[in-house]
Phi, psi and omega in degrees: 000321181291328186287322172300317172301318181292326179297317189289318180294323179296324182289325175304308183299322178290328175287323177290327177295313184296325178296324176296339187272340182279151176295139189303320181215147172253105179304128182277152173304129178242148187229137179242117184253107186267129182275132173257133187246138177284144174295348188268344176241083184312147185309131175086349183274357178258002174287154178293144177212159183239129173229132185043047172080359176254128184275130179244135176241105181297145182284149185277335181219145178262008185304127174076010183287114177228142183209142172238141182169190185272130169265148170228190180212163180222144190219241190311321175310319184262350183302134182087350175281157173284126176277175179301326180278355183100348181284165173269125183301127184234108190285351179260005167268157182272073181230181189201163175250132173225159186273338176229351177302139170304142180297148174071019171283135171273132179226130176278118174253125180242124167289107185295340177271347176222358176079002177289148172213160176200174180249133170238162175250130178281129176220015178208167185258149177129181353284156179244043176245128188309140179063015174245139186255340179207143176253111181273149175292160179305314188289329177290316179297315177312306182290339175274356181078026184255353179304313184287310171295338185080334170215165179194156183275133193223161175238135178248132176230115182289134173246016176108190187270152183235107185252160178310334181268359182288139185291154185178190172234126192225147176232167165249110177284110186274325184191160179228127186239147174262349168254126191295316186301326174297318180288326174300313177300318179288328177301305182308316182295316178298321178291323176291338182271355169123352175274076186285347176259024176295143183226162173251123179252121179271130170211169183238134179219122179059034178089355179250144182256132186229163177230125181266131177261115187235120174273140184184187008246154182244144181264001173205162181291323184289331173301306183301313177305322187291317185290318184300311178307320176294332184259002187302309188296326171274329178231079186302336182266002172302141176213157177273141179231151175258140190276000000 
């Protein structure tokens, strides 16, 4: 009996000894997963959404996308407001709204009624009017000859993704003046600051003539955005345009 007790006590001592050699706690592995968002698809813009009781599911890719239907346009009422992509809507840039195409998709739009065509970038959602497939910016609609009639039958062809690093010609529009000499004065000021390619763009709207002052020229959207940010404090209403 005594032998069994001694063996039992010895076993306990051995277990305690081994336990003392073990680390007091073993940390469980931990993992931190960061969700990455593509610069081509701004956060939240690929989620399903409901407008007027109808559910829309944005496409993950625009590869091979072709569509025919009626185009409309939107302008002054929305100019300066935030779009679904987070950008500020600029009615003078070649952009458009589509219900399901990925943000920053390049789309060739052809007016089937006059044969004109151009390329726009999707940066907003809409139009949510029955039987319309795309809402063009004022500038895009004007080039396609749609401003007057308001709508036209068009053909859409997706040409791939357009990212901030893509090459192109960009300007930063600083201001717009109804008085020519004021526009000239601002242009000279920007030239003195190093923006030697600053230009004046004359345009007419509702019977009035205006001059847009645009600093440039920049070879990528990223570069233009960086300049706009540097000018933001003095010119808070400045925005980037694609030529």
